[in-house]
PLY file of the C-alpha trace (Angstrom):
ply
format ascii 1.0
element vertex 75
property float x
property float y
property float z
element edge 74
property int vertex1
property int vertex2
end_header
18.09 -15.15 9.52
16.52 -12.85 6.89
14.84 -9.61 7.91
11.29 -9.30 6.53
9.29 -6.09 6.49
6.12 -4.74 4.87
6.67 -1.46 3.06
4.38 0.93 1.25
6.06 1.90 -2.02
5.19 5.15 -3.76
5.56 5.65 -7.50
7.59 8.60 -8.84
6.88 9.55 -12.44
8.53 11.69 -15.06
6.02 14.43 -15.96
3.23 13.01 -13.74
0.56 15.39 -15.05
1.01 13.93 -18.53
0.82 10.31 -17.28
4.59 9.94 -17.72
6.43 6.69 -17.20
7.59 5.48 -13.78
11.23 6.29 -13.06
11.57 4.80 -9.53
9.69 3.80 -6.36
10.40 4.93 -2.79
9.21 4.53 0.78
8.02 7.46 2.91
10.03 8.26 6.01
8.90 10.22 9.03
12.25 10.41 10.82
15.95 10.84 10.16
16.75 7.50 11.77
14.67 5.71 9.10
15.79 7.13 5.74
13.86 6.59 2.52
14.51 3.42 0.54
14.56 3.58 -3.25
13.76 0.82 -5.78
14.36 0.74 -9.53
11.18 0.55 -11.59
12.17 -2.82 -13.11
12.50 -4.36 -9.60
8.86 -3.65 -8.58
5.94 -5.77 -9.85
3.37 -3.79 -11.85
0.35 -2.40 -9.96
-2.40 0.18 -10.47
-2.31 3.51 -8.66
0.43 5.56 -7.05
1.25 3.31 -4.07
0.97 -0.31 -2.92
2.20 -2.53 -0.06
4.92 -5.14 -0.56
6.70 -7.68 1.59
10.45 -7.08 1.36
13.51 -8.97 2.55
16.85 -7.49 3.50
19.76 -9.43 2.00
23.32 -8.28 1.55
22.58 -4.79 2.87
19.81 -4.25 0.31
16.02 -4.59 0.32
14.48 -7.01 -2.21
10.77 -7.20 -3.00
9.22 -10.62 -2.44
5.51 -10.08 -3.18
2.61 -7.67 -3.02
0.51 -7.78 0.18
-2.53 -6.07 1.69
-1.90 -2.70 3.34
-1.23 -3.96 6.87
1.69 -2.48 8.78
4.25 -4.52 10.74
3.07 -5.58 14.18
0 1
1 2
2 3
3 4
4 5
5 6
6 7
7 8
8 9
9 10
10 11
11 12
12 13
13 14
14 15
15 16
16 17
17 18
18 19
19 20
20 21
21 22
22 23
23 24
24 25
25 26
26 27
27 28
28 29
29 30
30 31
31 32
32 33
33 34
34 35
35 36
36 37
37 38
38 39
39 40
40 41
41 42
42 43
43 44
44 45
45 46
46 47
47 48
48 49
49 50
50 51
51 52
52 53
53 54
54 55
55 56
56 57
57 58
58 59
59 60
60 61
61 62
62 63
63 64
64 65
65 66
66 67
67 68
68 69
69 70
70 71
71 72
72 73
73 74
């Protein structure tokens, strides 16, 4: 059975003050038991702003983005 989770992804840019291009996306982590997850820029659908919520699925030990969702956390 697949594991589904909603994650807020944050954009990391090269030279952000100059509006540089996106180099990767990551999740925020508030504990050591839940490390950050990183995504390549080409694996994340385009969106405006510095962060957005996505529904992700864990397959083969890796998280894959399924679609963008509203900013509602897991229940």
